[in-house]
C-alpha positions as CSV (number, residue, x, y, z in Angstrom):
1,M,0.0,0.0,0.0
2,P,1.6,3.3,-1.1
3,K,1.5,6.3,1.2
4,R,-0.5,9.3,0.1
5,T,2.6,11.5,0.0
6,E,4.3,9.0,-2.3
7,V,1.3,9.1,-4.7
8,V,1.3,12.9,-4.7
9,E,5.1,13.1,-5.1
10,K,5.0,10.7,-8.1
11,I,2.3,12.8,-9.8
12,T,4.2,16.0,-9.0
13,K,7.5,14.7,-10.5
14,A,5.7,13.5,-13.7
15,A,3.8,16.8,-14.1
16,K,7.1,18.8,-13.7
17,K,8.8,16.5,-16.2
18,A,5.9,17.1,-18.7
19,G,5.9,20.9,-18.0
20,L,2.5,20.9,-16.3
21,S,1.3,22.5,-13.1
22,F,0.1,20.3,-10.2
23,D,-1.0,22.1,-7.1
24,V,-3.7,22.0,-4.4
25,Q,-6.9,23.7,-5.5
26,R,-8.8,23.3,-2.2
27,E,-9.4,21.1,0.8
28,G,-12.6,19.1,0.7
29,G,-14.3,17.2,3.6
30,N,-12.3,13.9,3.2
31,H,-10.2,14.7,0.2
32,T,-7.6,17.2,-1.0
33,I,-8.5,18.5,-4.4
34,Y,-5.6,18.9,-6.8
35,N,-5.4,20.7,-10.1
36,L,-3.3,19.0,-12.8
37,N,-3.1,21.7,-15.4
38,G,-6.9,22.1,-15.5
39,L,-7.8,18.5,-14.6
40,I,-9.3,18.1,-11.2
41,I,-7.9,15.1,-9.2
42,P,-9.4,14.3,-5.7
43,I,-7.0,12.4,-3.4
44,A,-8.3,10.9,-0.2
45,R,-6.8,12.2,3.0
46,H,-5.5,8.9,4.4
47,Q,-1.9,8.1,5.4
48,Q,-1.9,5.0,3.3
49,L,-3.9,4.3,0.1
50,D,-5.0,1.0,-1.2
51,G,-2.9,-0.1,-4.2
52,Y,-6.1,-0.3,-6.4
53,L,-7.0,3.3,-5.3
54,A,-3.5,4.6,-6.2
55,I,-3.9,3.1,-9.7
56,K,-7.3,4.7,-10.1
57,I,-5.8,8.1,-9.2
58,Y,-2.9,7.5,-11.6
59,K,-5.5,6.7,-14.4
60,Q,-7.3,10.0,-13.7
61,C,-4.1,11.7,-14.6
62,E,-3.7,9.9,-18.0
63,P,-5.4,12.6,-20.1
64,K,-2.6,15.0,-19.2
65,L,0.4,12.7,-18.5
66,G,-0.2,10.0,-21.1
67,K,-1.4,6.4,-21.0
68,G,0.4,4.2,-18.5
69,W,2.7,7.1,-17.4
70,W,3.1,5.6,-13.9
71,R,4.6,2.3,-15.0
């Protein structure tokens, strides 16, 4: 199970490499809402995320970062 910070860090590095912005848009009730160059990505506020959930979050980033970018 990856940590939430690891997931955010991985997306941040990939966005920076692609020349995209990735920053916090707002804090929701149970999620932190990130903005990936216009694409809204909600990430649950838990210390550890289920592996399946991490992959779902990565797949939400595919329109901006490319298919299978996390592999």
